[in-house]
C-alpha positions as CSV (number, residue, x, y, z in Angstrom):
1,M,6.7,-154.0,-176.2
2,N,4.8,-156.7,-174.4
3,K,5.1,-160.0,-176.4
4,I,2.6,-163.4,-176.3
5,V,5.0,-165.9,-175.2
6,V,3.5,-169.9,-176.2
7,S,4.0,-171.9,-173.3
8,P,3.2,-176.1,-173.7
9,D,2.6,-175.9,-169.9
10,L,-0.4,-174.1,-170.1
11,A,-3.6,-174.8,-172.2
12,Y,-3.6,-174.2,-175.9
13,L,-6.5,-171.6,-177.7
14,D,-7.2,-171.8,-180.9
15,Y,-10.0,-168.6,-181.6
16,S,-9.8,-169.5,-185.9
17,D,-12.8,-171.3,-186.2
18,L,-14.7,-168.4,-184.1
19,L,-13.3,-165.4,-185.7
20,N,-13.9,-167.0,-189.1
21,K,-17.7,-167.3,-188.4
22,I,-17.9,-163.7,-186.7
23,L,-16.4,-162.6,-189.9
24,G,-18.6,-164.6,-192.1
25,I,-21.6,-163.1,-190.5
26,L,-20.3,-159.5,-190.2
27,K,-20.0,-159.7,-194.1
28,Q,-24.0,-160.4,-194.1
29,K,-25.3,-157.8,-191.9
30,S,-25.4,-154.0,-192.0
31,L,-24.2,-153.3,-188.4
32,F,-24.3,-149.7,-188.0
33,S,-27.5,-147.4,-188.8
34,I,-27.5,-143.6,-188.1
35,S,-30.5,-141.5,-186.9
36,P,-32.7,-139.4,-189.7
37,D,-30.7,-136.1,-187.8
38,G,-27.3,-137.7,-187.2
39,C,-27.2,-137.4,-183.7
40,R,-27.5,-141.1,-182.9
41,M,-26.1,-144.4,-184.2
42,R,-27.0,-147.8,-183.8
43,I,-24.6,-150.9,-183.4
44,D,-26.1,-154.1,-184.2
45,I,-23.7,-156.5,-182.7
46,E,-26.2,-158.4,-180.9
47,E,-27.7,-159.7,-184.4
48,V,-24.4,-161.1,-185.4
49,A,-23.4,-162.5,-181.9
50,T,-26.6,-164.5,-182.0
51,E,-25.7,-165.5,-185.4
52,V,-22.5,-166.7,-184.7
53,M,-24.1,-168.6,-181.7
54,R,-26.5,-170.4,-183.6
55,L,-23.4,-171.9,-186.0
56,N,-22.0,-173.3,-182.7
57,P,-18.2,-172.5,-183.2
58,S,-15.6,-174.7,-182.0
59,N,-14.5,-174.1,-178.0
60,P,-11.5,-171.9,-178.5
61,L,-10.1,-174.1,-175.7
62,V,-8.6,-176.6,-177.8
63,N,-9.4,-179.9,-176.2
64,D,-8.6,-179.3,-172.6
65,R,-11.5,-180.4,-170.4
66,S,-9.6,-179.8,-167.4
67,A,-9.4,-175.7,-168.2
68,R,-11.7,-173.3,-167.0
69,A,-10.3,-170.1,-168.5
70,A,-7.0,-169.6,-170.3
71,T,-4.6,-166.6,-171.2
72,L,-3.7,-165.9,-174.7
73,N,-1.4,-169.1,-175.0
74,F,-2.2,-169.7,-178.6
75,S,-1.9,-173.4,-180.3
76,P,1.1,-174.0,-182.8
77,N,0.8,-171.9,-186.0
78,T,-2.8,-169.9,-185.0
79,H,-1.1,-166.7,-183.7
80,D,-0.3,-164.7,-186.6
81,L,-3.6,-165.9,-187.9
82,F,-5.3,-164.4,-185.0
83,R,-3.7,-161.3,-185.6
84,K,-4.8,-161.3,-189.5
85,Q,-8.1,-162.7,-188.7
86,I,-9.0,-159.5,-186.0
87,E,-7.8,-156.9,-188.8
88,K,-9.9,-158.5,-191.1
89,I,-12.9,-157.7,-188.9
90,A,-11.5,-154.2,-188.2
91,I,-11.3,-154.0,-191.5
92,E,-15.0,-155.0,-192.1
93,I,-16.3,-153.1,-189.3
94,Q,-14.8,-149.8,-190.9
95,D,-16.3,-150.7,-194.2
96,K,-19.7,-151.2,-192.5
97,L,-19.4,-147.7,-191.0
98,T,-18.3,-146.1,-194.0
99,L,-21.2,-147.5,-196.0
100,A,-23.6,-146.3,-193.0
101,M,-22.3,-142.9,-193.5
102,Q,-22.7,-142.7,-197.2
103,K,-26.3,-143.9,-196.9
104,N,-26.8,-140.8,-194.4
105,G,-25.4,-138.7,-197.2
106,E,-24.2,-136.0,-195.5
107,Y,-20.5,-137.2,-194.2
108,H,-17.9,-139.3,-195.8
109,D,-14.6,-138.7,-193.7
110,R,-15.2,-141.3,-190.6
111,V,-13.1,-139.4,-188.1
112,E,-15.2,-136.2,-188.8
113,F,-18.6,-137.8,-188.6
114,I,-17.9,-139.1,-185.5
115,R,-17.2,-135.8,-184.3
116,T,-20.4,-134.7,-184.7
117,L,-21.7,-137.2,-182.6
118,T,-20.0,-136.0,-179.4
119,S,-21.1,-133.2,-177.0
120,D,-18.8,-130.6,-175.2
121,I,-19.5,-131.7,-172.0
122,N,-20.8,-128.1,-170.8
123,E,-23.7,-129.3,-172.7
124,F,-24.5,-131.7,-170.0
125,Q,-24.8,-129.1,-167.0
126,G,-28.1,-127.8,-165.9
127,N,-30.7,-128.2,-163.1
128,Y,-32.7,-131.8,-163.6
129,R,-35.4,-131.6,-166.1
130,E,-39.1,-132.6,-165.9
131,D,-42.0,-134.1,-168.2
132,N,-45.2,-134.5,-167.2
133,K,-43.8,-134.3,-163.1
134,T,-41.5,-137.2,-164.0
135,R,-37.7,-136.5,-163.9
136,L,-36.1,-137.1,-166.9
137,L,-32.8,-139.2,-166.9
138,D,-31.1,-137.5,-169.9
139,L,-27.8,-137.2,-168.4
140,T,-27.9,-133.5,-167.5
141,Y,-26.7,-133.0,-164.2
142,P,-26.0,-129.8,-161.8
143,F,-22.5,-130.7,-161.1
144,P,-22.8,-129.1,-157.8
145,E,-20.1,-127.7,-155.3
146,A,-19.3,-130.0,-152.3
147,T,-18.1,-127.7,-149.3
148,N,-16.5,-128.1,-146.1
149,L,-15.4,-131.3,-147.0
150,K,-13.1,-133.5,-144.0
151,K,-10.1,-136.0,-144.8
152,Q,-8.5,-137.5,-141.7
153,R,-5.4,-139.8,-142.2
154,L,-5.9,-143.2,-140.3
155,T,-2.7,-145.2,-139.2
156,V,-2.7,-148.7,-138.1
157,R,-2.1,-149.6,-134.5
158,Q,1.7,-151.3,-134.1
159,N,1.2,-151.8,-130.0
160,D,-1.5,-151.9,-127.5
161,N,0.4,-148.8,-125.8
162,S,-0.6,-146.6,-128.6
163,K,-2.5,-143.5,-127.3
164,N,-4.3,-142.3,-130.3
165,Q,-8.2,-142.5,-130.6
166,Q,-9.6,-146.0,-132.4
167,L,-11.9,-144.8,-135.5
168,L,-12.2,-148.0,-137.1
169,K,-12.0,-152.2,-136.3
170,A,-11.6,-154.4,-138.6
171,H,-10.8,-158.7,-138.7
172,K,-9.1,-160.2,-140.9
173,V,-8.3,-164.1,-142.0
174,K,-4.6,-165.7,-143.1
175,I,-4.7,-168.6,-144.7
176,H,-1.1,-170.2,-144.6
177,V,-0.6,-173.5,-146.3
178,D,2.8,-175.9,-146.6
179,K,3.4,-177.2,-150.3
180,P,5.6,-180.5,-150.3
181,C,8.7,-180.0,-152.3
182,D,8.0,-182.7,-154.7
183,F,4.1,-183.2,-154.8
184,T,4.4,-185.6,-157.6
185,T,6.4,-188.1,-155.8
186,T,4.3,-187.8,-152.4
187,L,1.3,-188.3,-154.6
188,I,3.0,-191.4,-155.9
189,K,3.6,-192.8,-152.7
190,G,0.4,-192.4,-151.7
191,I,-1.2,-194.4,-154.4
192,N,1.4,-197.0,-153.9
193,N,0.1,-197.4,-150.5
194,Y,-3.2,-197.9,-151.9
195,I,-2.0,-200.6,-154.3
196,N,-0.5,-202.6,-152.0
197,I,-3.5,-202.9,-149.5
198,K,-6.0,-202.6,-152.2
199,F,-4.5,-204.9,-155.1
200,A,-2.5,-206.9,-152.9
201,D,-3.7,-210.5,-154.3
202,V,-3.7,-209.4,-158.1
203,D,-1.5,-211.5,-160.2
204,Q,2.1,-210.6,-161.5
205,E,0.7,-209.5,-165.0
206,D,-1.9,-207.0,-163.6
207,K,0.8,-205.7,-161.1
208,E,3.2,-204.8,-164.1
209,D,0.0,-203.2,-165.9
210,L,-0.5,-201.4,-162.6
211,E,3.0,-200.2,-162.4
212,Y,2.8,-199.2,-166.2
213,V,0.0,-196.7,-165.4
214,I,1.6,-195.3,-162.2
215,S,4.6,-194.6,-164.5
216,N,2.6,-193.1,-167.3
217,L,0.9,-190.7,-164.5
218,E,4.3,-189.7,-163.3
219,K,5.8,-189.0,-166.9
220,S,2.7,-187.0,-168.2
221,H,2.7,-183.6,-168.1
222,N,-1.0,-183.4,-168.1
223,S,-1.6,-186.4,-166.3
224,D,-4.4,-186.5,-163.4
225,I,-1.6,-186.4,-161.1
226,Y,-1.2,-182.9,-162.4
227,K,-5.2,-182.4,-162.6
228,L,-5.2,-183.1,-158.8
229,Q,-2.5,-180.6,-158.1
230,N,-4.4,-177.8,-160.1
231,L,-7.3,-179.1,-158.2
232,L,-5.7,-178.1,-154.7
233,N,-4.1,-175.1,-156.2
234,Q,-7.4,-173.6,-157.4
235,E,-10.4,-175.1,-155.4
236,T,-9.0,-175.9,-152.1
237,L,-9.0,-172.2,-150.9
238,G,-12.8,-172.2,-151.3
239,K,-13.1,-175.1,-148.7
240,L,-10.3,-173.3,-146.2
241,K,-12.5,-170.3,-146.7
242,K,-15.9,-172.2,-145.6
243,F,-13.5,-173.6,-142.5
244,A,-12.2,-170.4,-141.7
245,K,-15.8,-169.4,-141.2
246,I,-16.4,-171.6,-138.6
247,K,-13.4,-170.7,-136.9
248,Y,-14.0,-167.0,-136.6
249,L,-17.6,-168.1,-135.1
250,E,-15.3,-169.7,-132.7
251,F,-13.0,-166.8,-132.1
252,L,-16.0,-164.8,-131.3
253,L,-17.4,-167.3,-129.0
254,E,-14.5,-166.8,-127.2
255,Q,-14.6,-163.6,-126.1
256,V,-18.3,-164.1,-125.0
257,E,-19.2,-164.2,-120.9
258,E,-22.3,-164.4,-121.0
259,G,-25.3,-163.2,-122.9
260,E,-28.9,-164.9,-124.0
261,G,-27.3,-165.6,-127.5
262,K,-24.1,-167.7,-126.3
263,L,-25.7,-170.8,-126.2
264,Y,-27.1,-170.1,-129.7
265,L,-24.0,-169.4,-131.2
266,Q,-22.5,-172.3,-129.4
267,D,-24.9,-174.6,-131.1
268,L,-24.5,-172.7,-134.6
269,I,-20.7,-174.0,-134.4
270,R,-21.5,-177.2,-133.2
271,R,-24.4,-178.3,-135.9
272,L,-21.9,-176.4,-138.6
273,K,-18.8,-178.8,-137.6
274,L,-21.5,-181.9,-137.6
275,L,-22.8,-181.1,-140.8
276,E,-19.2,-181.2,-141.9
277,D,-18.5,-184.7,-140.6
278,Y,-21.7,-185.7,-141.9
279,I,-21.1,-184.7,-145.9
280,N,-17.5,-186.0,-145.2
281,D,-18.7,-189.6,-143.9
282,T,-16.7,-191.9,-145.7
283,S,-19.0,-194.8,-144.7
284,K,-21.6,-193.5,-147.3
285,A,-22.0,-193.6,-150.7
286,D,-22.2,-190.5,-152.9
287,G,-25.9,-191.9,-153.8
288,D,-26.7,-191.4,-150.4
289,Y,-27.2,-187.6,-150.7
290,Q,-28.7,-187.8,-153.7
291,V,-32.3,-185.8,-153.7
292,S,-34.8,-184.1,-156.3
293,Y,-37.4,-181.7,-156.9
294,A,-39.2,-180.3,-159.6
295,G,-36.7,-182.3,-161.9
296,A,-33.6,-180.7,-160.7
297,T,-31.5,-183.1,-159.0
298,V,-28.9,-182.4,-156.2
299,N,-25.9,-184.0,-154.4
300,Y,-25.9,-182.7,-150.6
301,R,-22.2,-184.0,-150.6
302,E,-21.2,-182.1,-153.6
303,L,-23.0,-178.9,-152.6
304,F,-21.8,-178.6,-149.2
305,S,-18.5,-179.1,-150.1
306,R,-18.7,-175.8,-151.7
307,S,-16.9,-172.5,-150.4
308,E,-20.4,-170.6,-150.3
309,A,-22.4,-173.4,-148.8
310,Y,-23.6,-171.8,-145.9
311,D,-24.0,-168.4,-147.2
312,I,-28.1,-168.6,-147.2
313,L,-27.7,-169.0,-143.1
314,P,-28.9,-165.7,-141.7
315,I,-26.0,-165.3,-139.4
316,I,-23.0,-166.3,-141.1
317,P,-19.4,-164.8,-141.2
318,L,-18.4,-164.1,-145.1
319,I,-14.7,-164.4,-146.4
320,E,-14.3,-161.2,-148.3
321,G,-12.2,-158.7,-149.6
322,Y,-8.9,-159.9,-150.9
323,L,-5.8,-158.2,-148.7
324,G,-2.8,-159.9,-150.2
325,E,-1.2,-163.1,-151.1
326,V,2.7,-164.2,-150.3
327,E,4.6,-167.1,-151.4
328,S,7.8,-168.2,-150.0
329,P,10.9,-167.4,-151.6
330,Q,11.1,-171.1,-151.9
331,K,7.9,-171.9,-153.0
332,D,7.1,-174.2,-150.3
333,A,4.3,-172.1,-148.5
334,I,1.8,-169.9,-149.8
335,E,-0.7,-167.2,-147.3
336,F,-3.6,-165.3,-148.1
337,T,-5.3,-162.8,-146.5
338,F,-8.7,-161.7,-146.5
339,G,-11.0,-159.4,-145.0
340,I,-14.0,-160.8,-142.7
341,K,-17.8,-159.5,-142.5
342,M,-20.6,-160.4,-140.7
343,K,-24.1,-161.5,-142.2
344,L,-26.5,-160.9,-139.5
345,D,-30.0,-161.5,-140.6
346,G,-30.2,-158.0,-143.2
347,K,-32.7,-157.3,-145.3
348,V,-32.9,-158.4,-148.9
349,Q,-33.4,-155.3,-151.0
350,A,-33.9,-156.7,-154.4
351,H,-36.6,-159.0,-152.9
352,Q,-38.3,-156.7,-150.5
353,K,-37.8,-159.0,-147.8
354,N,-36.9,-157.6,-144.2
355,S,-34.3,-160.5,-143.3
356,S,-32.3,-163.2,-145.1
357,F,-34.4,-165.7,-143.0
358,D,-37.5,-164.4,-144.3
359,Y,-36.7,-164.3,-147.9
360,H,-35.3,-168.0,-147.8
361,L,-38.6,-169.1,-146.0
362,D,-40.4,-167.6,-148.7
363,L,-38.4,-169.4,-151.3
364,L,-39.5,-172.7,-149.7
365,N,-42.9,-171.9,-149.7
366,P,-44.6,-173.3,-152.5
367,D,-47.5,-171.3,-152.4
368,G,-44.9,-168.4,-152.7
369,E,-45.4,-166.3,-155.8
370,E,-41.7,-166.8,-156.6
371,H,-41.8,-170.6,-155.8
372,K,-44.8,-171.2,-158.4
373,T,-43.6,-168.8,-161.0
374,A,-40.1,-170.7,-161.1
375,I,-41.5,-173.9,-160.9
376,A,-43.8,-173.4,-163.8
377,E,-40.8,-172.8,-165.8
378,S,-38.2,-175.4,-167.0
379,S,-36.4,-176.7,-164.3
380,K,-33.3,-176.8,-165.8
381,K,-33.5,-173.0,-166.5
382,S,-34.5,-172.0,-163.2
383,P,-31.7,-172.3,-160.4
384,L,-35.2,-172.1,-157.7
385,P,-35.5,-176.1,-157.2
386,R,-31.8,-176.4,-156.3
387,K,-32.2,-173.7,-153.9
388,V,-35.0,-175.3,-152.5
389,L,-33.3,-178.5,-152.0
390,K,-30.2,-176.5,-150.4
391,T,-32.3,-174.3,-148.0
392,V,-34.5,-177.4,-146.9
393,F,-31.6,-179.5,-145.5
394,L,-29.7,-176.7,-144.2
395,Y,-32.2,-174.8,-142.3
396,C,-33.5,-178.5,-141.0
397,F,-30.2,-179.3,-140.1
398,I,-29.3,-176.1,-138.4
399,F,-32.6,-174.8,-136.8
400,E,-34.5,-178.0,-136.1
401,S,-34.7,-179.0,-132.0
402,N,-36.8,-181.1,-129.7
403,E,-38.1,-179.2,-126.9
404,S,-38.1,-181.8,-124.4
405,M,-34.7,-181.5,-124.3
406,G,-32.9,-179.7,-121.5
407,S,-30.8,-177.5,-124.0
408,D,-30.2,-177.4,-128.1
409,L,-26.4,-178.4,-127.3
410,E,-27.7,-182.1,-126.7
411,Y,-30.1,-182.5,-130.2
412,N,-28.4,-184.1,-133.0
413,P,-30.5,-183.4,-136.1
414,I,-28.4,-186.1,-138.4
415,E,-31.6,-188.6,-137.3
416,F,-34.1,-186.1,-138.0
417,L,-32.9,-185.3,-141.4
418,E,-32.6,-189.1,-142.0
419,N,-35.6,-190.3,-140.9
420,K,-38.4,-187.3,-141.7
421,I,-36.5,-185.1,-144.5
422,L,-34.1,-187.2,-147.0
423,P,-36.5,-189.9,-147.6
424,T,-39.1,-187.4,-149.0
425,L,-36.5,-185.6,-150.9
426,K,-35.0,-188.9,-152.4
427,G,-38.4,-189.8,-153.5
428,N,-40.5,-188.5,-156.7
429,D,-43.4,-187.2,-155.4
430,D,-43.2,-183.7,-155.8
431,Q,-46.2,-183.4,-153.8
432,A,-45.0,-184.7,-151.1
433,K,-42.0,-182.8,-151.0
434,K,-44.3,-179.6,-151.2
435,R,-46.5,-180.2,-148.1
436,L,-42.7,-181.1,-146.5
437,F,-41.6,-177.6,-147.1
438,K,-44.7,-176.3,-145.9
439,N,-44.5,-178.2,-142.3
440,C,-40.8,-176.9,-142.2
441,I,-42.1,-173.4,-142.3
442,K,-44.4,-174.1,-139.6
443,R,-42.1,-176.0,-137.6
444,F,-39.7,-173.2,-137.6
445,E,-42.5,-170.8,-136.6
446,E,-43.1,-173.1,-133.6
447,L,-39.6,-173.4,-132.9
448,K,-39.6,-169.6,-132.5
449,I,-36.3,-169.3,-134.8
450,K,-36.4,-166.0,-135.6
451,E,-36.6,-165.1,-131.8
452,K,-33.1,-167.4,-131.8
453,I,-31.8,-165.5,-134.5
454,N,-32.2,-161.9,-133.1
455,K,-30.7,-162.9,-129.8
456,T,-27.8,-164.8,-131.6
457,K,-27.9,-161.4,-134.0
458,E,-27.5,-159.0,-130.8
459,L,-24.6,-161.0,-129.1
460,I,-22.5,-160.7,-132.2
461,K,-22.9,-157.1,-132.6
462,N,-21.8,-156.6,-129.0
463,I,-18.8,-158.7,-129.5
464,I,-17.3,-156.8,-132.6
465,K,-18.4,-153.2,-130.9
466,R,-16.1,-154.1,-127.9
467,K,-13.0,-151.5,-127.9
468,T,-10.9,-154.1,-125.9
469,P,-8.5,-155.6,-128.3
470,Y,-8.7,-159.4,-129.0
471,P,-5.5,-161.7,-129.1
472,V,-4.5,-163.6,-132.2
473,R,-5.7,-166.6,-132.6
474,H,-4.2,-170.1,-134.5
475,Y,-6.0,-172.7,-135.9
476,P,-3.8,-175.4,-137.0
477,L,-5.3,-177.9,-139.7
478,H,-4.5,-180.7,-142.4
479,I,-5.6,-180.4,-146.2
480,S,-5.9,-184.2,-147.2
481,V,-7.2,-185.6,-150.4
482,K,-9.4,-188.9,-149.4
483,E,-8.2,-192.3,-151.1
484,S,-12.0,-192.7,-152.3
485,I,-11.2,-190.8,-155.3
486,L,-9.3,-193.4,-156.5
487,E,-10.5,-196.2,-158.5
488,N,-11.0,-199.4,-156.7
489,D,-11.7,-201.5,-160.1
490,L,-8.7,-203.1,-161.6
491,D,-10.2,-203.2,-165.2
492,T,-11.5,-199.4,-165.2
493,I,-7.8,-198.8,-163.9
494,I,-6.0,-200.3,-167.1
495,K,-8.9,-199.4,-169.5
496,R,-8.2,-195.8,-168.4
497,T,-4.9,-195.8,-167.9
498,T,-5.4,-193.9,-164.6
499,F,-6.3,-194.4,-160.8
500,F,-8.3,-191.9,-160.3
501,K,-12.1,-191.4,-161.1
502,E,-13.7,-189.5,-164.1
503,V,-14.8,-186.8,-161.2
504,L,-11.5,-185.2,-161.1
505,Q,-12.4,-183.7,-164.9
506,K,-15.2,-182.0,-162.7
507,P,-13.3,-179.6,-160.1
508,K,-16.6,-178.3,-158.0
509,E,-17.6,-182.3,-157.8
510,C,-14.3,-183.2,-157.0
511,L,-14.5,-180.9,-153.7
512,Q,-16.1,-184.0,-152.1
513,Y,-12.6,-185.9,-152.0
514,I,-11.1,-183.3,-149.8
515,N,-11.1,-182.9,-146.2
516,L,-10.1,-180.3,-144.2
517,G,-9.5,-180.9,-140.5
518,E,-7.4,-181.5,-137.3
519,A,-4.2,-183.6,-138.2
520,T,-4.9,-187.7,-138.1
521,T,-3.3,-190.8,-138.4
522,Q,-6.5,-192.4,-140.2
523,G,-5.1,-194.4,-142.8
524,N,-7.7,-193.5,-145.9
525,L,-5.9,-190.3,-147.1
526,L,-4.3,-190.2,-150.4
527,I,-1.8,-187.1,-149.4
528,T,-1.9,-184.1,-146.6
529,L,-0.8,-180.8,-146.6
530,P,-0.5,-179.0,-143.3
531,A,-2.0,-175.3,-143.1
532,N,-3.3,-172.8,-140.6
533,I,-5.7,-170.1,-139.9
534,S,-5.2,-167.2,-138.1
535,I,-7.9,-164.5,-137.1
536,S,-6.6,-160.9,-135.9
537,E,-7.6,-157.4,-135.4
538,I,-6.8,-154.2,-137.4
539,H,-7.2,-151.3,-135.3
540,F,-7.5,-147.9,-137.6
541,L,-6.2,-144.7,-135.2
542,K,-6.8,-141.3,-135.6
543,T,-3.7,-139.2,-136.2
544,E,-3.2,-135.3,-136.1
545,D,-3.0,-135.2,-139.7
546,Q,-6.8,-133.4,-140.8
547,Q,-7.6,-131.3,-143.8
548,I,-10.8,-129.4,-144.7
549,F,-11.2,-128.3,-148.4
550,D,-14.0,-128.0,-150.9
551,M,-14.4,-129.9,-154.6
552,K,-15.9,-128.3,-157.6
553,Y,-16.1,-129.6,-161.3
554,D,-13.4,-128.6,-163.8
555,L,-15.7,-128.4,-166.6
556,V,-13.0,-127.2,-169.4
557,P,-14.6,-126.3,-173.2
558,G,-13.2,-128.7,-175.6
559,I,-13.7,-131.7,-173.5
560,K,-16.1,-133.7,-176.2
561,V,-18.4,-136.8,-174.6
562,L,-19.9,-139.7,-176.4
563,P,-22.3,-141.6,-174.2
564,V,-22.7,-145.3,-175.2
565,L,-25.9,-146.9,-173.8
566,F,-26.0,-150.6,-173.6
567,L,-29.9,-151.9,-173.2
568,S,-31.9,-154.8,-174.1
569,M,-34.5,-152.8,-176.8
570,K,-37.1,-155.5,-175.8
571,E,-37.6,-154.1,-172.1
572,G,-35.9,-151.1,-172.8
573,Q,-37.2,-148.9,-175.3
574,K,-39.7,-147.2,-173.6
575,F,-36.9,-146.0,-171.4
576,Y,-34.8,-145.1,-174.2
577,H,-37.8,-142.9,-176.1
578,Q,-38.5,-140.9,-172.7
579,H,-35.4,-139.9,-171.3
580,L,-32.2,-140.3,-174.2
581,K,-33.9,-139.7,-177.5
582,S,-32.5,-136.2,-177.5
583,R,-28.7,-137.2,-176.9
584,R,-26.4,-137.6,-179.1
585,L,-24.7,-141.0,-178.1
586,L,-24.1,-144.9,-179.4
587,I,-26.9,-147.4,-178.7
588,F,-25.5,-151.4,-178.3
589,P,-28.4,-153.4,-178.1
590,H,-28.1,-156.7,-176.6
591,R,-30.4,-159.9,-175.4
592,S,-33.4,-159.7,-173.5
593,E,-33.0,-161.3,-170.0
594,T,-36.0,-163.6,-170.5
595,D,-34.1,-165.3,-173.5
596,Q,-32.8,-168.4,-171.8
597,L,-29.4,-169.8,-173.1
598,E,-27.4,-173.1,-172.7
599,T,-23.9,-172.9,-171.4
600,N,-22.0,-173.3,-174.6
601,Q,-24.5,-170.9,-176.3
602,E,-23.8,-168.5,-173.5
603,F,-20.3,-168.6,-173.9
604,I,-20.1,-168.1,-177.3
605,Y,-22.7,-165.2,-177.2
606,K,-20.9,-163.3,-174.5
607,I,-17.3,-163.6,-176.1
608,T,-18.4,-162.5,-179.7
609,Y,-20.3,-159.5,-178.0
610,S,-17.4,-158.6,-176.1
611,L,-15.1,-158.6,-178.7
612,L,-17.1,-156.7,-181.3
613,T,-17.8,-154.1,-179.1
614,Y,-14.5,-153.4,-178.2
615,I,-13.9,-153.5,-181.9
616,C,-16.7,-151.1,-183.0
617,L,-15.2,-148.9,-180.3
618,Y,-12.0,-149.0,-181.4
619,V,-12.9,-148.0,-184.8
620,I,-15.0,-145.1,-183.9
621,L,-13.0,-143.2,-181.4
622,E,-9.8,-144.0,-183.6
623,N,-8.1,-140.6,-184.1
624,Q,-10.2,-139.0,-181.4
625,S,-8.6,-136.6,-178.8
626,K,-9.8,-135.3,-175.6
627,I,-13.1,-137.4,-175.6
628,F,-14.8,-138.8,-172.3
629,V,-16.4,-141.8,-173.2
630,P,-19.1,-142.9,-170.1
631,L,-20.3,-146.8,-170.5
632,L,-24.2,-146.3,-169.3
633,R,-26.3,-149.5,-168.9
634,I,-29.8,-149.7,-168.3
635,H,-30.9,-152.2,-165.8
636,Q,-33.6,-154.2,-166.6
637,K,-34.5,-154.9,-162.8
638,E,-33.2,-154.1,-159.6
639,K,-29.2,-153.3,-159.7
640,T,-29.1,-156.2,-157.5
641,D,-30.6,-158.4,-159.6
642,N,-28.4,-161.6,-160.1
643,A,-29.9,-162.7,-163.8
644,P,-27.4,-164.1,-166.1
645,I,-27.7,-161.3,-168.7
646,E,-27.4,-158.3,-165.8
647,N,-24.3,-160.4,-164.2
648,F,-22.4,-160.5,-168.1
649,S,-23.4,-157.0,-168.3
650,W,-21.8,-155.5,-165.3
651,R,-18.5,-157.7,-165.7
652,K,-18.2,-156.8,-169.7
653,F,-18.5,-153.1,-169.2
654,R,-16.0,-153.3,-166.5
655,T,-13.9,-154.8,-169.0
656,I,-14.3,-152.4,-171.8
657,G,-13.6,-149.4,-169.6
658,N,-10.5,-150.8,-168.7
659,L,-9.6,-151.7,-172.0
660,L,-10.6,-147.8,-173.5
661,S,-8.5,-146.5,-171.0
662,N,-5.3,-147.8,-172.9
663,L,-6.6,-146.9,-176.2
C-alpha cells in the first residue's frame, strides 16, 4: 500500500479551502444532464470550475513563494481532512448522477444505467460514412488488416570494426556537473569574501549585524541559500542546454573541410558567443536591456538567459529527447543525457509558412494580419509584442552585416544594435518602432539572408549525412553565480536579513546571474561549479534478426466502449451535431479558447476541472468491467495550435488517461 509521508523539507500543501468551495458550488449545480433518448450524458463541470475560480480560493501552496510545483506533502493536520473532503465530493457527484437518472425516469441503478451508455466494440466497425459528400467523423472505422509488415532488430555499434550495415545515426549530448560536498559552506565563504571587500569600512555594530544575517541564512532550512541551491539544481540545466547548442554547432564545424556555407556557420557560432558575452556584461545595469512595445516590457538580459532563447532562429540545434540521468553514489556529481536534432528552417505548418524565417519576419511585419490582430488586443493577453521584441533583437544581432567589409566574420553587431535598434525600442514611440520593424525586414532582403540560410542548411545536412564516424568531443566549462545577485546596500541587507536580491524569488529572472563559460579567475563570482559537455554519435546497425508478419484487430464481442468527448460547446457544437450526435457517449464541455484568464484564475480552473473530471469518471465507471474508454478531444484549430486551452487540454487528457489505467 502506498503511503503519503509528510516531509518538512518540501513545500506544504493545503487544499481545504479549494475543496470546500468546490463542494459548495457542486451542491448548487445539477452537473449531469441525460439526453431524451438516454444515449448521451453531459457533465457540466466547466460551470463548476468557472464558479469556483470566481470565488478565488486560497492557493494550495502554503506561503511558499519559491515553490513552483509540489507533491502531496500535506500541511500538518490536513491529510485526513483532504481524504474526507474528496469522499464528500465523490458522494455529492454520486447523488447528482442518481438525481439525473431519476429525472430521466427509466433507470434507478447507477451501474446498469452506465451500461446502457456503452456500445459493443463491433458497432464501430464499418466503412467510412458520408453526409452530403462530407465524410462523417462519427468514430466508425474499418479496422483494416496490415500485411507484409517488417520488423528489424538493431544494435548499437560498440566499436569501429563492426561490419554490420548502419541504418540510423543520431547525436547525443551529455551534461556532467560536479557538485560541492558542502554547498552551504562554499557559498558562505563566497559571501564572506564579498563582505570583506564591499563592507570593509563599516563599524563594529554593522559588522555584527552582517554576521547575524549570515548565521541566520546558514541555520534556516528555508533561507535564500537553499533557494539559490534549488535554483542551480532546477534552472541551470536549461542554461547548460543553451550552451550545448553552441557547442554542437562547433562540433559540426569541426567536421567541415570546405563548403560555401562554412563561413556562415562560423559566423553564427561567433555571433551567438558574442551575444552571450553581451547579455552577461557585468558593466551594464539591468535597465540597459529594458525595451517595450505595445504595452509589453521585456528585459533582454533576462529573456536571452533562458534555455529556449535561440529557438526562434531558422537554424539552431534543439536539445530534446531525455535519454537518462545518473547521480554518483557520493552525490557529488550528476550527469544528464539528451538527444539532439537540428532545426533547419523548416515549414511552420500551423501558420502555413514555408519556413521558420518567413514566419518570424511575418510576425515582425506591422502590416501582417497576425501582427495587427494581436496588437489590437490587450497587450497583457497577447504574447506577440514580446515575440516581436525578441525577434527583432536576435535577428538583427545574427543577420545584420556591412557589405563593405571583406567578411561577415569581421562585423560586430553590438554597435549597430546600441546605436540603431535599442534607442528606438527603449523609447515610447510605437509608430517609430513599427517603422524600425519594416526597415529590418527590408534590410534582411537586401542582405539576401535567405540565401545564406539555405547555404548553411545544405552544409549542415551534408555533415550530418556523412557516414564517417565522428570522434567524441568534450567541452569543459564552469557554472558560476555572479556576485551581482547580492545586495550592495547595507540597510537593505539588515532590514531584509538576507544578502540576496528579491529577484531570487523569481527563478526565471535569476538566470541572468548564472554564468557559463571557461574557467576564470575573475573576482566577481560567488560560487563556481565545474562541468563538462560531451557530444558523441549513436550508430544503429542492422542485425540478422528480421521478421515479416501480418496484423489484424481482435474485435472480441463483449468489449464495451464508452467514448468521452471533450470540446468547447461554443466552437465545437456544430461539429458535435454533424458527426457525433448519433453515438452513445459522455460529453465534458470546457472553456472557449477566446475566454482569457489571469494566471491565478487559470490555475484554479485547471486544477478544479481536472479533479472533477477524474472523480466523475471514477463514479461513472465504478463496478464496470471490460470497458474501453477512449478520450476524444476536438481541436479548435490546428493540432499544433499553442493556445493555452489547447495546451491544457492535451496535458489534462494525457494525465487522465494515465489515471484511468489504474482504476
